[in-house]
Phi, psi and omega in degrees: 000129173282145181266126178229131178276142174233151176289130192298317191292309177301325178301314184296323180289322176297323187291318185290325176295319178299323180295332181276350182290152173278153179295330174249133182129167176294160181294145183291143182275175183298331181259025188286337175227171184299145182289148174084008181285120185249131174307329181291343173290343185280137183290333181263158176292131176237122179234130176230133176244152184275191184290347174265358180086017175264139186292127176242349180215130184210098187276177186299319182296322178300315180292324176295315185291316183276348187061035181240122175298148181302318182302331180279346184264314187299127178088352177269156175308139177309315182288340175278327177284326173237079181283071188280143176232148174282179186288353177260004175092007185269141183291135192285311188301316175297328179292317188270324178042066181305322185273336180245004183279201182297131185286351175275347181282144181237012176160187179232134173291162182299139176207164177277121175233174181240134169273172180302143181092353178090010180289124183275144179212150174268118185240134169225155187220148176231137175256120184262123186234147182284338173212159196310319180248017179283178177293156179288119178273323182213148170243122180253117180247136176253132179241138173221145175292161182261007186299313184299316178299315186298315176304316175300317182293323182292322177293318176297318181294319176299315179300314180297318175296323179297310184298317179298324181289320181289331179278330187300316181299302178298321183293317178302318182298308180307306179305311185297313183291319177293327177293321179297312184296317180293325180283326190229038185307313185294343187269349183259148176281168179298320179294320177297319177297318178296319180297316183286328178287327172296321178296314179303312182296321171300313177293322181295325179296323178296321175295313180303318184290323182295312182299318179303316181294321179295316176295324173300317179296319179297320180290317175301315182295325180269357183071023183251023178287118187266137179247132174255085188285133171205167180303135178234133176262099185295325180294316179296325178297314178291321173301321179298314181292322179296318185297321182294320177294323180288322177296328179283000177116359175278145182289139179303321190283358177280350183247137174229118179252129180235124179243123175249124184230188359289141177277142178293160169303145177227120173252114188210176177275109186299324176294318181290321177297315178303318180297320178292313183292322180297313179303309183294317182287316177300320176299319182290324180289317190278318187258343180265183178221166176068207180287132169261115184255130179246121178247132181235123186204156173291150177205155178304134183290148178297129179075003183228114186283333185251021178233138179263142171241188180246128180252134173244125180239131177238123184225157178225180178244032180275197180291342179081186182252131176307143179306320184290344177269348188302319183288351185248000188300323186265007179270166182297141175069008171286130181240128179285339179204180181265024184267039174090187179097159180271346183079011179261346191297314185286332169296326175291313182304313181301313180303319182292312178299316177290330175300329181277358183086012183258188180226158175218141183225167176229145180205183171272130180279171177304325180274009179094347184268192181284142177234117176254133179224124174236148181237126176249130176287166180301313181057034178292137177303143184306322191285349177265350186283000000 
């Protein structure tokens, strides 16, 4: 490839037009895209080579990702500016051969490649031709850093590690007790058998809840959380959860419910609302101290000035959440204490509330403890309005 220098600014403008061209059809004219579009405005790295393989566009993001100044890239051969290798150490440009390869190819899908020094970068390419099997007029390369993908991979790895850890303990218990009962059934009294079976039942319940949490996370992350809306009496739902906690051994005087009405109608998924209330109340009981106060009141619906929604506030009198941790409360694996749990509950709560079109916040309560407040809009079906 011969090296030819081009003035940077006109070349960059031409390059952006080239990136917008269709593979088949005439070259784009000066007005083919909106005026004032600058390659440096793009969030990803953009590198464009002309028909000779010389770089004619090298935007700011490309310079940052490759650690190569623009002045050192413009006019040089593409394979010299981007000396890419695959993960096996093979040079990428001889393998892809955009200018001399098959005339039916129009690009390369995104893949992980290596820059000098072992830096990983996500690379995709497009071959611009004036007609489908004509010679390559431009090669447009998009570069992206791998930080976002690495964060996602780390998050998935953490999720797998957390699930494996949480599953191991109850499954070990279930396996141990069932094996013992099968091998030595006659040696145990009825009370001993009952105790072991109750333990197995409780541990099986833990496994079931964890699997349900994983399914919820998958649906929230993919935007496929299904809601079966119907009228919900939020005050009755709160009373039901409090009664369950009292039956489980909590003192009745520990709970204080304040309801300010009249409350607007609420159309929501009752099972999902129960999940939100159960998580917030159990957190307040387990991690908080003193009186757990639940306030239910009308409030402006999120994003609607003329519509009222229902706000539920759950607060306790415990140590509260440190100020520096407030922003991480609704992220995966956040734990307010070392008293167990997967750290997934509040992440799921936030996903459920937002799927309803609502909002949820955390703050310090009047008694010094944590205060969670979520607002749900009416969400009445259009045919009833």
